[in-house]
C-alpha positions, 0 to 999 in steps of 0.5 A: 364664597365666589364673591370672596374669591373675586375680592382676593383676585382683585386685591392680589392684582392691586397689590402687584400694581403697587409693588411695581410702582413702589419698585420704580419709585425706590429705584428712582429715589436711590438713583437720585440720591446717587446723583446728588452725591456725585460731583457735577460739572467737573471740567474733566468730565468724560464725553463719548459718542457711542455707535448708536450716535448717542453722546454719553457724559460721565462726570468721573471715571466709572467705578461701577460697570455693568458689562452686558457683552462678553467682549467688553467684559474681557477687555476691561479685565485685560486692561486692569479694570476687572474690579470695576465690573459689578455684573456681566451679561453672560459668557464670563464664567471663567473671568471672576467667580465673584461677578454676578451673571445677569444672563442674556435678557436682564431686567431693569430692576436687576441692573438698577439695584447694582447702582452702575455708573455705566452699562456697556452693551452692543448696538445690536443688543440695544436694538433687540431689547429696546424696552430694557434700554428705554427703561434704563434711560427713564431711570437715568442709568447711562448706557454706552453701546459699542460695536466689537471693533474692526482689527485696525480700530481695536487699539482705539477701542481699548483706549476708549474703555480705559478712559471710561474706567479711568485706567492709566498707562499706554493701553493703546500701545500695549494692545497694538503690541499684542496684535503683532505677536510673532507666531509664524510657523516657519517655512511655508505657511499652512493654508486654513479654511475656517467654517463659521457656519456648517449649515450654510458653509460660511467662512470668515470675511478676509479682514475679520478678527478671525482672519487676523488671528489665523494670520497671527498663528502663522496660517494663510487664509485659504478663503482670502478671496471670499466676499463679505455677506454685506459691507462690514460683515465679518462673514462671507458666503462660501458653500460646499461646491466651492470648498471642494473645488479649493481642496488643493489649496487647503491644508487645515479645516477649522470649525468654529464652535459656538452659537453660530455653528454646531457642526463639529469636526467629527461631523465634517469628516463623516460627511461623504461630500468631504471624505476625499479632502486632503485635510480630512485624510491627513487628520487636519480638521479641528474644532476651535472655540468661537470666543478664541478665534472670533471675539475681539478680546485683548484678554484672549490675545494675552492668553495666547489664543493665536499661539494655541491655534498654532500649537494645535495645527502643528500637533504640539497641543494637548487638550486644545482640540483633537485631530479627527480622522474619518473612520 
């Protein structure tokens, strides 16, 4: 009985080992067949160096794209390449009901089974999931790691995505136009403080995407003198004491809601330290979605992220956010 049990265990392990080998062989075969049916050596091949310093060559525009960063996914959709997306990582729920979501840690088999022409990701993700991207390389699956772009470089990034997906038209110009939407409030600008992390009292860096969205909404960044945490960082340290000291220069407090911050407007106004702040007393403390204010997204620009923010702080929006007054 005991011998039979051991034999079954050994047999089960052996079966599992051969299943893994078979999967790898099958994926390799399918990818090989896919490459054999492509058109090699085309003169109009697309060559791109990504933000990890790797050169990626596409023989033709990508017709099948796996996008593992929500910003890339939204920007592809904004330029009309949404139909090429065969799967997304996460945070793409409202984009298209037909796009499978692979989650934050997809498996190589999941991705390979989709036969992508390219996998789009971020360098940070490629570093943190090194084994996944090494496995994709071993299967010959091309990966392009692009950082979320700085504000000034955003049109160039959009143009690069258009090249990858074979999208025509002047997408660079269209992106630049979306970034200059006139959403001025008129008269004196309201001064806003954006809290990106309620635990550390961090705010956005002066040249970050969030700071520019506030500017588009007709708001003045009350923390424009804050220093980025590191060179190129989108975050700046601030702190409770400095926030209280700047009370006379703050009309609106915005609390970014997302992975980086779980402190809500109602938590802020109930905090005894901030009870006497003018923004709290005036009911000008709001929750704002992290994706709307901090994600470099042409789709969100086109959908009026800055205009929604403008409407919210002037009390003209319904359903965007609630004013929260202390009780």
